[in-house]
N, C-alpha and C positions, 0 to 999 in steps of 0.2 A: 609526495603524499599529502592529502588534504582531508580535513574533516570540518565542514563548515555549513552554515545555513545560508540559503539563497532567499532573497526577498521574493514575494509572489509576482513581482514585475520583472524579475531578472531574466536576461537573455544573453547568450554567448554566441558570437558569429561563427565560431568553429576554428579547428586546427587539425593538423596531422603531423605525426612525428615517427621516428624510426624505432619506437619501443611500444610495448603493450601498455594498455591502460584499463584498469578495472574500475567500474563505477557501481556503487551500491546505494540504494535509496533507503535511508533510515527513517525518513518521515516525508509525507507529501508525495509529490509526483513531478516528473519532468517529461517533456517531449524531446527526443533526440534523433539525430540522423547519423547513420553510418554509411558513408558513400551514398548509394541510391536508395537505402532503406530508411524509413521513418517510422518511429514507434513510440509508444508511451511506456515509461518505466514508473512503477508504483512502489509503495512502501513494501519493504522486504524482498525487492527484486534486484537482481544483479545482472550486469552484462559486461563483456570484454570487447574492447576495440583493438583490432590487430595492428601491427606496425604499418605505418603509411596509409591508414584508413582515416579518411576525413570524418570528423564528428563535431556536432554542435549540440546545443541544448537551450531550452527555455523552460521556466517553471510552469507546470500545468496545474490548473485548479485555482481555488480561492485562497489558499494559504501558502506559507513559505515551505521550503523543502530543505531537509538536512541530508547531506550527501557525503559519502566516503569515496575518495579517489585515490587509487594506488597505482603509480606508474612503475614499471619494472622491465628488465631485459630477460628474455628467455628464448633460447634457441632450440628447444626441444620440439620436434615436429608434432608430437601428440597434442600440443596446446591448440593447434589449428582446429581441433574438433570442438573447441568451446567458442570459437569465433562466430559471431552472429547470433548466439543463443541468448535467450532471456531466461533467467533462473529464479525460481522462488527459493529463498534461503531458509533452511530449517534452523532449529535452535543450536545444534552443534556447529553448523557453519557460521552462524552469527557469533558464537563464542570465539571462533577463530578470528573473525574480523575485530572483535573487541580486543583480542590478544595482540593483533597487529597494531592497533591504535595505541594500546598501553605501552608496548615495547618501543614504538616510534617516539613517544613522549620521553622515554628514558634515554633513547639513543641520540635524539636531536634537541637542540635548544630552540629551534625555529617554532614559531606559533603556527600550528597546523590549521588554525581557523583563519589565517591571513591568506586570502586568495591571490594576493599580488606578490608573494615572495618568489624569488627566482632560484634559490639554492638552499638545500637543507644544511644547517650548520651542526656539525657533530659536537657532542659533548666530549669532555675529556674521558679517556679510557678509565673505567672503574676497575678496581682490583677484585679478585675472587673474594667471596664472602659478602659482597655488597649486592643490593637489590638490582643495581643497574648493570651488573657484570654480564658481558656478552649479549647485550640487548639487541644489537644489530643482527647477530646470528639467530637469536630467538625470533625476531621479526621475520627473517628469511624462512625459518622453519615453519612458522604459522602460515605464511603465504604459500609455501610449497604444499603443506598438508591440505589447505583449502582448495588449491587447484587440483590436486590429486583426487580429493573427495568429489569435486564437481565432475571430473573425468570418469569417476566410478559411478556416478549417478546420484551421489549424495544419500544413498540408502533408500531413495524413493524416486519416483518419476517426477522430478521437479523442473524439467525443462518445458518451457512454453514454445509453441511453434513460432519461429522467427518470421514466418510468412504472414503472421497476423497483420492485417492492414491497420493503418492509423485510424481509419474510420471505425473498424470493428472494436479496437481497443478503447477508443474515445467513447463509443456508445456504452461499453461496459462501465467505464468510469462515470458516465452520466447517470446510469442506473444506481450506482452506489451513492452518489451525491443526492439523487432523488429520494432514495429510501431514508437518508438522514433528514432531508427536508420534510418528508411525511411525518416523521416522529416529532419534529419541532413544531409542526402545525397540525397536530393530531386532532384538534377540535374543529378543523375545517370540514366542510362538506365537499369531498373531492369529486371531480368529474374528469373524464378522459381528456377533455380540452385543457383543463388546468394542468394536468400532469404532462401533457405534450408541450405546453408553453414553458413550464418550469424546466423540463429536461432538454428542450429544443430537439425533440425527436418526433418523427411522424407517428401516426397512430399504429401503423403496421410494425414499424421498428420497435416502438414502445411495447407492444403486445408480445412480439417475438423475444425481445431481450428480457422482459419480465418473467416470461415462462422459463427461459433458460436459467435465469439467475435465482428465481424464487419458487418456481414450480406452480405459480398462480398467475391469474390475470392481474393487471394493475389494480382494478377496483377490488378484487378479492383480497389482494395484499393489503390495501388500505383498511378494509374491514377487519382483517386479521390483526393488524397493528392496533386498531381501536380496541378490540377485545382484549389484547394483551395489556393495554393501558388501563382498561376497565378493571381487570383482575388486580392490578397493582393498587388502584384506588380503593377497591373493595377490601383488599388486605390491610390498607392503612386505616380503614374504618371511620374516616372523617366525613364522608358523604353518603347519602342514601342512594338507592338505585335510580330514582328520578333525577337527582342532581348529577349523577355520573353520566346518565344518558344525555342530559342537556349539555354537559361540559364537553362531551366527545362528539357533539354535532349530529346526534340521531334525531330524526324528525318526530319520533314518539317513543315512549317507554316500550310499547308493544313491539315496534320494529327493532329496538335495541335487544329485547329479550329473545326475539326470534333469531336474530343474528348471533347472539351469544350462544344459543343452543346449537346452532349449526356448527360452531367451532368446538364447543366444550361438551356437547351432548347432555348438558343440564341447564336449567334456567339460572339467571343471576341469583335469585333468592335461594335456590338449592345449593349453588356454589358457595354462597356466603354462609349458609347454615352448616355445610360440611366443613368449612374452614374453622368455624367456631366449635 
């Protein structure tokens, strides 16, 4: 079992073994392959590699990735139903993973953040009445409950189609990164060409993915985020309407007011007055 951070340049050429392996992404994202399937795993997503299934990974995106890996033996045929699935983890299931890590630290002296260790070193058996008592059994219980909960459906429909292609998943990831970029550069005058260049998507793919993800066209979304930023600036009360319009890259106060009314159904001055 491991719980460690991968650098954003990390890649692993792959392996296969005769036991199950659970991989959960606590932060960031990775691209991994399971035999002939290749897919992106993002934050709060989990997958399981079946015995003798070849798998590799490399960090996906501009930041490091924190990953939980739990290897285990299980001969119950029901577990095959989880093989190949990608699962969003809810808060309850995440608490079970936290329990697994917590009990592993009690049961083993091995540094779980050391990716190069070859064997878990057991701690001395602790007597009843101590916090470390039966930690291996507790770890096993948490793992079994997590697997059963996934087999039950986790209380919600949390399984993503494993047939999603790397291209489709990467496109969604690019839209997420693009929305973050828009917020960081909210004073820019955005054009479709700018957004296509930043996301490395074609105009048609950008339009399609934006409508699926936000319900708006790319330019509509940019205007919406500008108005949200304008509301925050007005709430702070440090800038007047003309200054806010200029800071957010509007060509004129009139255009800013018209756009504001489209989203809020009141003018900026009316919004400001109502807030006061």
